[in-house]
Residue, then its C-alpha position, 0 to 999 in steps of 0.5 A: x339902260x332901263x331894263x323891263x320884264x313883264x311891265x317891271x322894271x327889274x335892277x340889272x346892268x349889264x357890264x360891257x361888251x357883251x354878245x345878245x346870247x350872253x346877256x340872256x344868259x346873265x339874265x336868266x341865271x340871276x335869281x327872281x328876274x325870270x320865273x325857272x318855268x318861263x321862256x322869252x316870247x317877245x323883246x322891244x328895244x327902244x319900243x321896237x319889236x326885235x325877238x330877232x335878237x335871240x336868234x338870228x343876232x345871238x353872237x351880236x354885240x349889244x349896243x350900248x346906246x339903247x335906252x330901255x330893253x322890255x322882255x316879255x315871258x310865259x310859262x312853257x305850258x302857255x307857250x307849248x299850247x300857242x305853238x301847238x294851236x299855230x302847228x294846227x294852223x299850219x298844218x290846214x295851209x300846207x293841206x291847202x298847198x298839197x291839194x293845189x299841187x295835185x291839180x297843177x301835177x294833173x295839168x302838168x304844170x310841173x315847174x310850179x306843182x313842184x315849188x309848191x311841194x317844196x315850199x310846203x315841205x320847208x315849212x312842214x320841217x320846223x313844225x315837226x321839230x317842235x313837236x319833237x322838242x316839245x316831247x323832250x320838254x315835257x319828258x314824254x315817252x312818245x311810244x306808251x303815247x297812242x295815236x290809235x288803239x294799235x299805233x304809237x305816236x312815234x310809230x305814226x311819226x315815223x311813218x311818215x318817212x315812208x310817206x315822203x319816200x313814195x312821193x320821191x319814187x312817184x316823182x322820179x317815174x315821172x308819172x305826174x297823174x300817180x304823184x297827184x293822186x299820191x298827194x291827194x290821196x296819202x300825204x294829204x291823209x298824213x298831214x291830217x294825222x299829224x294835226x291829230x298828233x299835235x291835238x293828242x300832245x296838247x291833251x297830255x299837256x293840259x292833263x298833266x297840268x290839270x293833275x298838277x294843279x291838284x297836288 
């Protein structure tokens, strides 16, 4: 079994049997293979993209008949930068779905409108989790980073819970014109605010990285 990290073959022989989780743990623990500030972003097993082994299949056994494992890593700042840029793209996609749902509620196409909102919220959850993980990874204090002159990032992020509660309350009243207005004038505004949050965090990371480079 040949193992490559960023195109360089490494002298690492895994001892079978072992799970994918144990494989990555041993690989990360071995000095010199993966820099401490790097994370794995892609895996090829016999030339087939197989990044799922890091997530869904982490408890499965590593097949002993694999001939070649290629691992691609990037530094944490590059990974975070890419993730935050992707978050902005995702937010724009969610905003489109929310606007479409508002139109459907006004047309009283309730089933399709509710489905769109459900899918939009499901897509939104991992993005919020990612933004929170960025704060943890870079030891950011969301209470001291300001969204605007009077509101911190934490306050702004937590205010979304009020927006979500307002949406649920409007739906429970079955006043679908009110739901449509809420989506169009409140939830869309909140989505734009999350885009601003992602940009603020990206600026914080870039600024911190520039300061470190000068030291």
